Steps between C-alpha positions, in 0.01 A plus 500: 500500500441730202449867584192678378528766234461772756792348693731465196484860392387837626153622402505695169430843668792424749735411220398804303568725799842340546587544129388863516701571817810332337449704178462831690816450706711350225724708281299663224744518203469729214713781340249770572429404858877443564591838349240690711496300836826311490606148400335215682213713637206290629155570382390611846769771497385615157145519616580699812716739293211539256274579784738761651569665166127510407412635844774771466375608155150537630582647840757755383346547153201648666695822549576528131133468423441769762775715346350470145158601620639786704697630191176499298309682770788746569473421878562218737209255491440139582296278268285215627724238346778619736324331802422184307870465400600581856304206644597248232869595507531508879344143523750359244804678660395386847498138404827542303657685796398242768518171315782549266722782637423449864543880532385666819497848335307375192249315719448825701486708192221310328305347790284783646413764231210286375272677747571839353464383139166337594370818674582710190313250280204508734484885490525491122236236463274703739549814285394311194210340687602145405562355846222332693512459875536121479782527240680757721482272801622197305781692333621658814464170693721342238759768538498453881560135462788565250642741760495241767680250267753777418575553859583137552716490189697812597549373859619162371751669255652712773526208741664294226756774439570504876559115513713532179733766635524459878789244467697739282774716629428831678604704206268312258206525733543875551546560125204287406260657749626849443402486129173325586437792734575750233253319275242492787535877546454554125193278500371701805521807278321322221229393749485853632432645150201270459384572860496860408336443180235277674422762753459768238289266293280409799459877589404595136300182436674459164836363388762771528881505483645801711840647404666350814437157340767560237758655731480198734512269198844640384649473858365149550625387152858603573505311835335190363729498197806502718364200715406301196840566345671345802297176468537496113121494453519656152144484394417724803796726431407550140140578611616772727738647239214492233255696720719776625463707187118468522506625858719797408286588196184502716666740740586722205143486363360594833739796540419614151134476579539713810712755301229523232226544764695775662533708183 
């Protein structure tokens, strides 16, 4: 009995999906790609790397924007674009850290700060008078939903790390979780700086960066850098290295401002 056309071959959309999946996971040859990402790199790997690099440029580059604005103003200030870049960069790095690196520290680092970024934007929009009540509820509801998804992704990444390492030797387990713990402490300091900034912002009803923010940033960066180094997560390492001078310069500007005010 002859088979129908539907039985003889997959539907066109199904075939297209299969071809696309094979293309994404196949070796994507080319001298430029090979020189940057390594020979025989699949397209999916290239796309994840592009996402990670783009997220890092946005997320860590925000501090260079802040630095330039501060230098022009002669004091430590934070432009509005800083908070937009914070949100966009953290989402990209969260996805990269969870689905490509499977990094517990990276997942923790980029999973929860969205609330602080959102609250700063809400205060900025309120100052400008551009935020309606309905828009505020929709925006903050979306951020809350993203936070719930982030919790699930972070928990899944940490559980996956546990399942990946619990069959290893005692030495490997201790070393792995020691450095994850160092990274978690560093991220706790990063979270603390935004918690302090959030409290000050809520008290003053405007977006404010207190001096303690920059001191906590320096300490957190050093701890996170050491943790990322142990796991060879080079995009995150370079991000930490790149932002340290900005943190130090803000401390210098704040001290210079205080000295000038005291004269």
